[in-house]
C-alpha positions in Angstrom: 4.9 48.8 4.2 4.2 46.3 0.8 4.9 43.0 1.2 8.0 42.1 -0.5 8.2 39.8 -3.2 11.8 38.2 -3.8 12.5 36.6 -7.0 15.5 34.3 -6.8 17.5 32.0 -9.1 18.5 29.0 -8.1 20.0 25.5 -9.5 16.7 24.3 -10.2 16.5 26.6 -13.2 19.4 24.8 -14.9 16.3 22.1 -15.3 13.6 24.3 -16.1 14.4 23.6 -20.0 14.8 19.8 -19.5 11.6 18.8 -17.4 8.2 20.7 -17.3 7.4 21.4 -13.4 10.7 22.6 -12.5 10.3 25.7 -13.7 11.3 28.9 -11.7 8.4 29.9 -10.4 9.1 27.2 -8.0 11.6 29.7 -6.6 9.8 32.6 -6.5 9.0 33.7 -3.0 6.0 34.8 -1.4 6.2 37.3 1.8 4.2 38.5 4.8 4.9 42.5 4.9 5.9 44.1 8.1 2.4 44.7 9.2 1.7 40.7 9.0 -0.9 41.0 5.8 -0.6 39.2 2.9 -3.1 39.7 0.3 -4.6 37.8 -2.3 -7.2 38.4 -5.1 -8.8 35.5 -6.6 -10.0 36.3 -10.4 -12.0 33.0 -11.9 -13.8 32.1 -15.0 -12.4 34.8 -17.8 -13.7 31.9 -20.1 -12.7 33.6 -23.0 -11.3 33.3 -26.4 -8.8 34.3 -29.1 -11.2 37.4 -29.7 -11.0 38.7 -26.1 -14.5 40.4 -24.5 -14.8 44.2 -24.5 -14.1 45.4 -21.3 -12.0 42.3 -19.8 -8.6 43.3 -19.9 -10.1 46.9 -17.8 -12.3 44.8 -15.6 -8.7 42.8 -14.5 -7.0 46.3 -13.9 -9.8 47.5 -12.1 -9.7 44.7 -10.0 -6.3 45.4 -8.8 -6.3 48.6 -8.5 -9.4 48.7 -5.9 -7.9 45.7 -4.0 -3.7 46.1 -4.2 -2.7 42.4 -3.9 0.6 40.8 -2.8 -0.8 37.9 -5.1 -3.0 37.1 -7.7 -5.3 33.7 -8.1 -7.1 32.7 -11.3 -9.0 29.7 -10.1 -9.5 27.8 -13.7 -11.7 28.3 -16.8 -9.0 30.8 -18.4 -10.6 30.2 -21.8 -13.6 29.0 -23.5 -13.8 25.8 -25.5 -16.7 26.2 -27.7 -20.3 28.1 -27.2 -22.7 29.9 -29.7 -23.9 33.2 -28.6 -21.1 35.7 -27.9 -21.6 38.8 -28.4 -19.2 40.6 -25.9 -16.4 40.9 -28.7 -16.2 41.8 -32.3 -16.7 38.4 -33.8 -20.4 38.0 -33.3 -21.7 35.0 -32.1 -18.7 33.2 -32.6 -16.9 32.2 -29.3 -14.5 29.5 -28.2 -10.8 28.7 -28.8 -11.0 25.0 -30.2 -10.9 24.2 -33.8 -12.3 20.7 -34.3 -9.8 18.4 -35.8 -7.0 20.8 -35.7 -4.9 20.6 -32.7 -2.1 23.2 -33.9 -4.8 25.6 -34.6 -6.6 25.3 -31.5 -3.3 25.8 -29.2 -2.5 29.2 -31.4 -6.0 30.4 -30.7 -5.5 29.6 -26.8 -2.4 31.4 -26.6 -3.8 34.4 -28.0 -6.1 34.2 -25.3 -4.0 33.7 -22.8 -1.7 36.6 -24.1 -4.7 39.2 -23.4 -5.6 37.9 -20.3 -2.3 37.8 -19.0 -1.1 41.4 -20.3 -2.6 43.3 -17.6 -1.3 41.0 -14.8 1.7 41.1 -16.2 2.0 44.7 -16.6 1.1 45.0 -12.7 4.2 43.5 -11.6 2.1 41.2 -9.4 3.0 37.5 -9.5 -0.2 35.4 -10.1 -1.0 31.6 -9.9 -3.1 29.6 -11.8 -5.1 26.5 -11.6 -7.1 24.6 -14.5 -11.0 24.5 -15.3 -13.0 22.2 -16.7 -13.3 24.4 -20.1 -9.3 24.4 -20.1 -9.5 20.8 -20.6 -12.5 20.8 -23.0 -10.2 22.9 -25.4 -8.1 19.6 -25.5 -4.8 21.3 -25.0 -2.7 19.2 -22.6 -1.5 19.9 -19.3 1.6 19.6 -20.7 1.1 22.4 -23.4 -0.6 24.3 -21.1 2.4 24.6 -18.9 4.9 25.7 -21.7 2.2 28.6 -21.8 2.5 29.4 -18.6 6.5 29.0 -18.6 6.3 32.2 -21.1 5.1 34.6 -18.7 7.7 36.0 -16.1 5.0 36.7 -13.2 3.0 33.4 -13.8 3.3 30.9 -11.0 2.1 27.3 -12.5 4.0 24.0 -12.2 3.3 20.1 -11.2 4.1 19.4 -7.7 1.7 15.8 -7.4 3.4 14.0 -10.1 0.1 11.9 -11.1 -0.5 10.0 -14.0 -3.0 12.1 -15.4 -0.7 15.1 -15.2 -2.9 17.6 -12.9 -1.2 20.6 -12.3 -1.4 21.2 -8.3 1.1 23.2 -6.2 2.1 24.6 -2.8 3.3 28.3 -2.6 4.6 28.7 1.0 4.1 32.3 2.3 7.4 33.1 4.6 7.3 35.3 7.4 7.9 38.7 7.9 10.7 38.1 10.2 12.7 35.4 9.0 12.9 32.6 6.1 10.0 30.3 7.7 6.9 30.0 5.9 4.2 30.7 8.1 0.9 30.1 6.0 1.0 28.1 2.7 -1.4 28.3 -0.5 -2.4 25.3 -2.3 -3.3 25.8 -6.0 -5.5 22.6 -6.6 -6.3 21.2 -10.2 -10.0 19.6 -9.9 -10.9 20.5 -13.3 -11.4 17.1 -14.7 -12.2 15.6 -11.1 -9.6 15.0 -8.3 -8.5 12.1 -8.0 -6.9 9.7 -5.0 -3.5 10.0 -6.4 -3.7 14.0 -5.9 -5.3 13.2 -2.2 -2.6 11.0 -1.4 0.2 13.3 -2.3 -1.9 16.5 -0.5 -2.2 14.1 2.8 1.8 13.3 2.7 3.3 17.0 1.8 4.7 18.3 4.7 3.8 21.7 5.5 5.2 22.1 9.5 1.8 22.5 10.3 1.3 26.4 9.0 -2.3 27.2 8.3 -2.9 27.3 5.0 -6.0 28.4 2.0 -7.2 26.0 -1.2 -7.8 27.1 -4.3 -9.8 25.3 -6.8 -12.1 25.8 -9.8 -15.2 23.3 -8.8 -16.5 23.3 -5.5 -16.9 20.6 -3.1 -19.8 18.7 -2.2 -19.0 20.1 1.3 -20.2 23.5 0.4 -23.7 22.2 0.7 -23.6 22.7 4.2 -23.7 25.9 4.3 -27.5 25.4 2.8 -30.4 24.4 4.6 -34.4 23.1 3.5 -36.4 25.9 3.6 -40.2 27.1 2.3 -40.7 27.7 -0.7 -41.9 31.0 0.3 -38.9 32.3 2.1 -36.2 34.8 1.2 -33.5 33.5 -1.1 -35.0 30.1 -1.7 -33.4 28.0 -4.8 -35.7 25.1 -5.9 -34.0 22.2 -6.7 -35.0 18.7 -7.3 -38.8 19.5 -5.9 -37.3 20.7 -2.9 -36.8 24.4 -1.6 -33.2 25.7 -0.1 -31.2 28.7 1.0 -28.0 29.7 2.5 -28.4 29.5 6.3 -28.1 32.7 7.6 -26.9 31.9 10.7 -23.3 30.6 9.2 -23.5 31.9 5.7 -24.0 35.0 3.4 -24.3 36.5 -0.1 -25.7 35.9 -3.4 -26.2 32.2 -4.5 -28.2 31.0 -7.7 -27.3 27.3 -7.3 -27.3 24.5 -4.4 -25.0 22.0 -3.3 -27.2 19.4 -1.4 -26.3 19.9 2.5 -25.0 16.5 4.2 -21.3 15.9 2.5 -18.0 15.3 4.2 -15.5 14.3 1.5 -12.3 12.8 1.6 -10.6 16.0 0.9 -12.6 18.2 3.9 -11.0 15.6 5.8 -7.7 15.9 4.5 -7.7 19.7 4.8 -8.7 19.3 8.1 -5.7 17.2 8.8 -3.1 20.0 7.0 -4.4 22.8 8.7 -6.7 24.5 5.9 -8.6 27.6 7.4 -10.1 28.5 4.0 -11.0 27.1 0.7 -12.5 29.2 -2.3 -13.7 28.4 -5.7 -15.4 30.0 -9.2 -17.1 27.5 -11.8 -20.7 28.6 -10.7 -20.4 32.7 -12.7 -23.1 34.2 -10.9 -22.6 33.2 -7.4 -20.8 34.9 -4.7 -20.9 33.9 -0.8 -19.1 33.2 2.2 -19.8 30.7 4.7 -18.0 28.9 7.9 -18.2 25.3 7.9 -16.2 22.9 10.8 -14.0 25.6 11.1 -13.1 25.8 7.7 -14.2 29.6 5.7 -15.6 28.2 2.7 -16.1 30.7 -0.5 -18.0 30.5 -3.7 -16.7 33.5 -6.2 -18.5 35.5 -9.1 -17.1 35.2 -12.6 -16.5 37.4 -15.5 -17.1 35.7 -18.6 -19.1 38.8 -20.6 -20.3 36.6 -23.1 -22.8 35.5 -19.9 -24.8 37.4 -18.0 -23.4 38.9 -14.6 -23.5 39.6 -11.8 -19.2 39.6 -11.9 -16.7 39.9 -9.6 -13.6 38.9 -7.8 -12.4 37.9 -3.8 -9.9 38.9 -1.4 -8.2 36.7 1.2 -6.0 38.1 3.2 -3.7 35.9 5.3 -2.9 37.5 9.1 1.1 36.0 10.1 0.5 36.7 13.6 -3.3 34.8 14.3 -3.0 32.2 11.5 -6.4 33.5 10.6 -7.7 34.6 7.3 -10.3 37.5 6.3 -12.2 37.7 2.9 -14.3 40.2 1.1 -16.3 39.8 -2.3 -16.3 42.8 -5.0 -19.2 43.1 -7.3 -18.1 45.1 -10.6 -21.4 47.5 -11.2 -21.2 50.2 -13.7 -17.3 49.7 -14.2 -16.3 50.0 -10.8 -15.7 47.2 -8.0 -18.0 47.8 -5.3 -17.6 46.0 -2.0 -20.9 43.5 -1.7 -22.8 43.7 1.7 -25.0 40.9 2.5 -28.0 41.7 4.3 -29.6 39.0 6.9 -32.6 37.7 6.4 -35.7 39.8 7.3 -37.3 39.1 10.9 -41.3 39.4 10.5 -43.0 41.6 13.5 -46.3 39.1 13.0 -47.9 35.9 10.9 -49.9 38.3 8.4 -46.6 40.5 7.6 -44.6 36.8 6.9 -47.5 35.7 4.9 -47.9 38.7 2.4 -43.9 38.6 2.2 -44.2 34.9 1.6 -46.2 35.6 -1.7 -43.9 38.4 -2.7 -40.5 36.1 -2.3 -42.2 33.1 -4.3 -43.2 35.4 -7.4 -39.4 36.9 -6.9 -37.6 33.7 -6.4 -40.0 32.4 -9.6 -38.6 35.3 -11.6 -34.8 34.3 -10.7 -35.2 31.1 -11.2 -36.5 31.7 -14.7 -33.6 34.6 -15.1 -30.8 32.4 -14.0 -32.1 29.3 -16.2 -31.6 31.6 -19.5 -28.6 32.7 -18.6 -27.5 29.3 -19.6 
């Protein structure tokens, strides 16, 4: 049986028109199905404007059809603030919601963009949660107005629980057990689109979850993701050159497609807080063309492809399936190829039989990686 999503009305609704952050979406209840599973679809970096990219709505519709989720999360960069060179829609070489010096026009453009992006989500009837990205902040639309926009959509879950001075939009969603009204898992939607402050961290660490396992969704990857990388030779498969050094994903703990590097070695205060709050997975966007997954210190970490069609692909989405019985998760990346979603297949690095074969492959890898590096730079 598909998971039950129950929408309840409570006394909190009486205050929803008075205090932003007290929307009825706080009362929306998510629940495991009889099979003990709950599937989340992560979409990230739509990064569009009032003249939406050709094919974006179809992308969202097909991602829902391909994954059949119980909840959809959008991890930031809903809109593009301003950039030249967009050829993905009818307004050639014009992109961005921002109108310099005119906040009301910017706000109206933002509303038009959100309306088109949210339309297929509303049509699906599946609830969806949203957090902020750096380009959402660059649009200069205030978080107060963002919350008003989100409140206009019945299926949208977005409210502020952290109550920090900057008004970041952070919230926690419990997923109830299939057999009771007790939470069996938690979902954190955290706003690091403009850094993650000590106030937000204090709220996160002090929030009582009764120890249930949880997953984190944010826009910008934390530095701890660098521990999925290793230094390597410039001739190795998957090498990425950064700061005069060569890196690649560690094949023993990570797999997928990376086009950028976070240097290994960091343990951030946020990661340490995740450990204390029984976080078992954390997933990010922001990089657009990278899709990979790994496990570091018992936490599954993932970068998810974006879908801004004014930039070159690859494009894709991610599913995260929570398991009520084991308290664990499974995650899967999907690539969008020729208008269809295909499960990403991650091949291990090649093992060579002799030094001659390895040396020949090394030179091939060098030129392939040089080409990939140049292509990556041209995308931006």
